[in-house]
SESEKE-344103 format. One record per residue: residue in one letter; x, y, z of N, C-alpha, C, CB in turn. Coordinates in nm, 4 decimals. Glycine has a CB too. Example, Ala and Ser with C-alpha at 12.3 -4.5 7.8 and 13.67 -1.06 7.14 Angstrom:
BEGIN
 type      nxx      nyy      nzz     caxx     cayy     cazz      cxx      cyy      czz     cbxx     cbyy     cbzz
    A   1.3190  -0.5690   0.7800   1.2300  -0.4500   0.7800   1.3200  -0.3300   0.7800   1.1308  -0.4473   0.9046
    S   1.2850  -0.2250   0.7080   1.3670  -0.1060   0.7140   1.2900   0.0030   0.7870   1.4084  -0.0598   0.5725
# end
This chain:
BEGIN
 type      nxx      nyy      nzz     caxx     cayy     cazz      cxx      cyy      czz     cbxx     cbyy     cbzz
    M   0.0772  -0.1036   0.0135   0.0159  -0.0051   0.0111   0.0916   0.1220  -0.0101  -0.0495  -0.0093   0.1101
    M   0.1807   0.1329   0.0879   0.2476   0.2274   0.0682   0.3702   0.2852  -0.0574   0.2818   0.2149   0.1698
    W   0.3855   0.1531  -0.1148   0.4839   0.1687  -0.2480   0.3606   0.2253  -0.3357   0.5705   0.0011  -0.3199
    N   0.2511   0.2334  -0.3381   0.1501   0.3206  -0.4545   0.1927   0.4518  -0.3750  -0.0597   0.2814  -0.4648
    Y   0.1649   0.5176  -0.2963   0.1821   0.6737  -0.2814   0.3043   0.7531  -0.3112   0.1598   0.7059  -0.1537
    I   0.4355   0.5962  -0.2889   0.5559   0.6738  -0.3316   0.5804   0.6626  -0.4773   0.6798   0.6277  -0.2581
    L   0.4973   0.6038  -0.5806   0.5159   0.6033  -0.6971   0.3790   0.7179  -0.7912   0.5223   0.4380  -0.7243
    G   0.2958   0.7065  -0.6915   0.2147   0.8085  -0.6969   0.2896   0.9420  -0.7169   0.1358   0.8061  -0.5817
    A   0.3246   0.9932  -0.6016   0.4261   1.0859  -0.5878   0.5437   1.1018  -0.7002   0.4820   1.0540  -0.4651
    S   0.5643   1.0280  -0.7154   0.7139   1.0133  -0.8081   0.6876   1.0660  -0.9358   0.7737   0.8509  -0.8354
    I   0.5661   1.0050  -1.0080   0.4970   1.0589  -1.1211   0.4438   1.1737  -1.1512   0.4204   1.0044  -1.1395
    V   0.3893   1.2660  -1.0458   0.3644   1.3615  -0.9944   0.4772   1.4673  -1.0154   0.3326   1.3278  -0.8757
    M   0.5898   1.3898  -0.9354   0.7308   1.5059  -0.9765   0.7938   1.4817  -1.0650   0.8425   1.5272  -0.8896
    I   0.7923   1.3860  -1.1490   0.8807   1.3801  -1.2879   0.7453   1.4770  -1.3893   0.9221   1.1625  -1.3572
    A   0.6295   1.4194  -1.3836   0.5278   1.5190  -1.4866   0.5401   1.6725  -1.4638   0.3579   1.4865  -1.4594
    F   0.5960   1.7153  -1.3121   0.6023   1.8794  -1.2973   0.7348   1.9030  -1.3529   0.5894   1.9464  -1.1329
    L   0.8316   1.8437  -1.3044   0.9712   1.8580  -1.3547   1.0091   1.8411  -1.5454   1.0508   1.7313  -1.2631
    L   0.9240   1.7691  -1.6115   0.8673   1.7878  -1.7361   0.8308   1.9374  -1.7811   0.7512   1.7059  -1.7371
    V   0.7072   1.9763  -1.7465   0.6597   2.0632  -1.7622   0.7566   2.2279  -1.7034   0.5354   2.0161  -1.7083
    F   0.7783   2.1884  -1.6054   0.9084   2.3382  -1.6053   0.9946   2.2919  -1.6886   1.0085   2.3850  -1.4498
    A   1.0731   2.1946  -1.7174   1.1836   2.2090  -1.8019   1.1149   2.2431  -1.9583   1.2798   2.0643  -1.7931
    L   1.0033   2.1922  -2.0012   0.9448   2.2691  -2.0991   0.9090   2.4030  -2.1021   0.8557   2.2209  -2.1236
    L   0.8567   2.4800  -1.9969   0.8430   2.6043  -2.0042   0.9928   2.6917  -2.0517   0.7849   2.6379  -1.8671
    Y   1.0943   2.6550  -1.9448   1.1658   2.6665  -1.9562   1.2775   2.7074  -2.1005   1.1530   2.5984  -1.8942
    F   1.2467   2.6012  -2.1710   1.3263   2.6087  -2.3150   1.2543   2.7029  -2.3993   1.3352   2.4625  -2.3980
    I   1.0977   2.7273  -2.3586   1.0361   2.7886  -2.4600   1.0790   2.9594  -2.4219   0.8634   2.7428  -2.4615
    A   1.0932   2.9779  -2.3023   1.1346   3.1045  -2.2698   1.2224   3.1848  -2.2979   1.1466   3.1096  -2.1908
    T   1.3296   3.0466  -2.2975   1.4840   3.0978  -2.3446   1.5065   3.0660  -2.5040   1.6157   3.0068  -2.2499
    S   1.4470   3.0288  -2.5178   1.4420   3.0062  -2.7014   1.4109   3.1347  -2.7192   1.3161   2.8912  -2.7882
    R   1.3257   3.1860  -2.7197   1.2873   3.3112  -2.7593   1.3946   3.4205  -2.7960   1.2090   3.3562  -2.6591
    G   1.4502   3.4261  -2.6787   1.5538   3.5202  -2.6269   1.6688   3.5169  -2.7089   1.5944   3.4913  -2.4879
    M   1.6813   3.4044  -2.7244   1.7898   3.3243  -2.8123   1.7954   3.3403  -2.9506   1.7756   3.1857  -2.8003
    K   1.6671   3.3663  -2.9742   1.6749   3.3674  -3.1073   1.6763   3.5502  -3.1638   1.5372   3.2677  -3.1607
    T   1.6064   3.6243  -3.0554   1.6155   3.7577  -3.0640   1.7500   3.7852  -3.0660   1.5483   3.8252  -2.9647
    Q   1.8417   3.7393  -2.9592   1.9784   3.7612  -2.9607   2.0499   3.6857  -3.1190   2.0382   3.6890  -2.8068
    R   2.0249   3.6325  -3.1688   2.0707   3.6066  -3.2792   2.0487   3.6551  -3.3882   2.0609   3.5224  -3.2926
    N   1.9691   3.7163  -3.3962   1.9554   3.7862  -3.4727   1.9712   3.9139  -3.4889   1.8888   3.7651  -3.4907
    H   2.0011   3.9824  -3.3683   2.0390   4.0927  -3.3391   2.2184   4.0888  -3.3783   1.9880   4.1183  -3.1851
    F   2.2701   4.0169  -3.3581   2.3879   3.9766  -3.3421   2.4517   3.9483  -3.5190   2.3761   3.8417  -3.2330
    K   2.3450   3.8683  -3.5673   2.3799   3.8199  -3.7233   2.3656   3.9613  -3.8108   2.2543   3.6852  -3.7895
    E   2.2370   4.0593  -3.7576   2.2366   4.1838  -3.8433   2.3163   4.2561  -3.8108   2.1336   4.2552  -3.8515
    L   2.4116   4.3126  -3.6664   2.4904   4.4012  -3.6325   2.6191   4.3385  -3.7155   2.4962   4.4219  -3.4732
    H   2.6689   4.2247  -3.7380   2.7925   4.2100  -3.8113   2.8079   4.1805  -3.9841   2.8522   4.0997  -3.7396
    Q   2.6849   4.1734  -4.0343   2.6318   4.2359  -4.1378   2.6724   4.3894  -4.2230   2.5180   4.2392  -4.0881
    K   2.6189   4.4695  -4.1073   2.6666   4.6007  -4.0863   2.7725   4.6361  -4.0620   2.6222   4.6498  -4.0165
    L   2.8985   4.6065  -4.0326   2.9922   4.6123  -4.0244   3.0654   4.6847  -4.1057   3.0120   4.5286  -4.0129
    A   3.1212   4.7884  -4.1212   3.1971   4.8435  -4.2474   3.3015   4.9344  -4.1698   3.0920   4.9368  -4.3678
    V   3.4100   4.9813  -4.3039   3.5346   5.0231  -4.2604   3.4817   5.2069  -4.2285   3.6729   4.9841  -4.3993
    G   3.5148   5.2245  -4.0570   3.5014   5.3519  -4.0391   3.3960   5.3744  -3.9135   3.4600   5.4133  -4.1732
    N   3.3604   5.2197  -3.8877   3.2322   5.2315  -3.7898   3.3167   5.2458  -3.6507   3.1123   5.0784  -3.7929
    K   3.2651   5.3071  -3.5517   3.3069   5.3001  -3.4497   3.2057   5.2065  -3.3750   3.3327   5.4250  -3.4052
    V   3.3289   5.0941  -3.2825   3.2427   4.9832  -3.2492   3.2749   4.9790  -3.0959   3.2746   4.8393  -3.3361
    K   3.2198   4.9188  -3.0213   3.2228   4.9189  -2.8524   3.1942   4.7198  -2.8716   3.0441   5.0544  -2.7426
    F   3.3476   4.7058  -2.7793   3.3801   4.5637  -2.7450   3.2640   4.5108  -2.6539   3.5261   4.5521  -2.6686
    S   3.2588   4.3789  -2.6092   3.1992   4.3007  -2.5000   3.2552   4.3864  -2.3377   3.2635   4.1180  -2.5216
    N   3.4012   4.3601  -2.3949   3.4778   4.4115  -2.2599   3.5032   4.5108  -2.2392   3.5794   4.3763  -2.2312
    G   3.4546   4.6373  -2.3215   3.4477   4.7492  -2.2772   3.5230   4.8455  -2.3588   3.4811   4.7445  -2.1550
    I   3.6126   4.7876  -2.4711   3.6975   4.8680  -2.5386   3.6381   4.9293  -2.6432   3.8027   4.8054  -2.5786
    Y   3.6385   5.0275  -2.6980   3.6095   5.1106  -2.7920   3.6976   5.1458  -2.9264   3.5912   5.2098  -2.7240
    G   3.6597   5.1560  -3.0208   3.7563   5.1480  -3.0844   3.7024   5.1687  -3.2726   3.8239   5.0065  -3.0280
    K   3.7652   5.2113  -3.3890   3.7469   5.2208  -3.4867   3.7731   5.1348  -3.6070   3.7780   5.3004  -3.4848
    I   3.7017   5.0725  -3.6647   3.7317   4.9820  -3.7760   3.8205   5.0393  -3.8463   3.6264   4.9448  -3.8580
    N   3.9455   4.9829  -3.8974   4.0492   5.0040  -4.0166   4.0490   4.9292  -4.1380   4.1751   4.9829  -3.9734
    A   3.9947   4.7849  -4.0929   3.9967   4.7110  -4.2096   3.9124   4.5655  -4.1575   4.1648   4.6911  -4.2660
    I   3.8829   4.5511  -4.2805   3.7895   4.4083  -4.2231   3.8765   4.3100  -4.3120   3.5825   4.3996  -4.2684
    N   3.9436   4.2334  -4.2453   4.0451   4.1260  -4.3106   3.9581   3.9892  -4.3809   4.1577   4.0643  -4.1744
    D   3.8745   3.9631  -4.3295   3.8009   3.8219  -4.4247   3.6866   3.8184  -4.2991   3.9263   3.6263  -4.4542
    S   3.6374   3.6488  -4.3398   3.4962   3.6720  -4.2745   3.5284   3.6581  -4.1127   3.3715   3.5473  -4.3319
    E   3.6316   3.6613  -4.0760   3.6618   3.6055  -3.8776   3.6587   3.7443  -3.8451   3.8517   3.5080  -3.8060
    T   3.7722   3.8079  -3.9020   3.8218   3.8990  -3.7989   3.8203   4.0532  -3.8610   3.9763   3.8502  -3.7520
    V   3.8949   4.1769  -3.7759   3.8789   4.3023  -3.8623   4.0322   4.3679  -3.7449   3.6680   4.4043  -3.8567
    D   4.0528   4.4694  -3.8336   4.1671   4.5470  -3.7405   4.0736   4.6789  -3.7224   4.3458   4.5825  -3.8276
    I   4.1046   4.6979  -3.5970   4.0554   4.8099  -3.5384   4.1369   4.9119  -3.4722   3.9751   4.7716  -3.4585
    Q   4.1509   5.0207  -3.4822   4.2048   5.1168  -3.4439   4.1715   5.1972  -3.2981   4.1898   5.1811  -3.5450
    I   4.2500   5.1934  -3.1985   4.1717   5.2534  -3.0660   4.2735   5.3403  -3.0722   4.1415   5.1648  -2.9123
    K   4.2063   5.4092  -2.9128   4.2338   5.5642  -2.9305   4.4235   5.6367  -2.9296   4.1385   5.6326  -2.7813
    S   4.4815   5.4959  -2.8450   4.6090   5.5617  -2.8814   4.6896   5.5600  -3.0417   4.6998   5.4979  -2.7833
    G   4.5763   5.4792  -3.1092   4.6683   5.4628  -3.2206   4.6848   5.3329  -3.2854   4.7898   5.4998  -3.1808
    E   4.7235   5.2625  -3.2117   4.7592   5.1478  -3.2259   4.6551   5.0617  -3.2950   4.7967   5.1062  -3.1091
    I   4.6530   4.9652  -3.3520   4.5696   4.8675  -3.4430   4.5704   4.7280  -3.4072   4.6162   4.8704  -3.5823
    M   4.4283   4.6727  -3.3541   4.4523   4.5518  -3.3229   4.3490   4.4412  -3.3958   4.4505   4.5515  -3.1775
    E   4.4253   4.3443  -3.4341   4.3297   4.2551  -3.4869   4.2728   4.1586  -3.4219   4.3697   4.2029  -3.5763
    V   4.0825   4.1788  -3.4102   4.0410   4.1217  -3.3298   3.9500   4.0054  -3.3883   3.9926   4.2089  -3.2504
    S   3.8601   3.9162  -3.3543   3.7652   3.8772  -3.4324   3.6290   3.9544  -3.4001   3.7572   3.7335  -3.4207
    R   3.5739   3.9290  -3.5382   3.4240   4.0397  -3.5474   3.2982   4.0009  -3.4580   3.3513   4.0388  -3.7161
    Y   3.3314   3.8977  -3.4108   3.1679   3.8416  -3.3247   3.2236   3.8811  -3.2057   3.1035   3.6470  -3.3208
    A   3.3571   3.9394  -3.1508   3.4034   4.0082  -3.0283   3.2924   4.1469  -2.9883   3.5727   4.0624  -3.0624
    I   3.2481   4.1998  -3.1346   3.1922   4.3314  -3.1327   3.0503   4.3170  -3.1110   3.2203   4.4085  -3.2567
    S   2.9897   4.4147  -2.9943   2.8602   4.4107  -2.9206   2.8013   4.4991  -2.9935   2.8547   4.4410  -2.7712
    E   2.8584   4.6229  -2.9960   2.7979   4.6881  -3.0483   2.8264   4.8180  -3.1632   2.7522   4.7042  -2.9592
    I   2.7377   4.8472  -3.2362   2.8221   4.9716  -3.3321   2.7511   5.1254  -3.2727   2.7794   4.9487  -3.5458
    I   2.8824   5.1880  -3.2604   2.8115   5.3133  -3.1666   2.8457   5.4599  -3.3431   2.9619   5.3595  -2.9323
    E   2.7251   5.5588  -3.3206   2.6754   5.5665  -3.4347   2.7253   5.7194  -3.4119   2.5174   5.5147  -3.4654
# end
């Protein structure tokens, strides 16, 4: 008799966890899709002369777009850094 209660409680707990996991997946997938579209659009808009901000707080100006993966950035001191284009988080207008 006691095993019936344990089995019933276990089934309810598993169902609760499945519903929670499904709701979590739905809530995060919408935000991820919006974020993915934002960065896709941002990387398509990159052009020489744009002022950009990196996710770590560095600001610079695009000096050259080397290939599909890297860009040359001129920072305030005049130095040029080669960085991944995916490190750019914002275009400053």
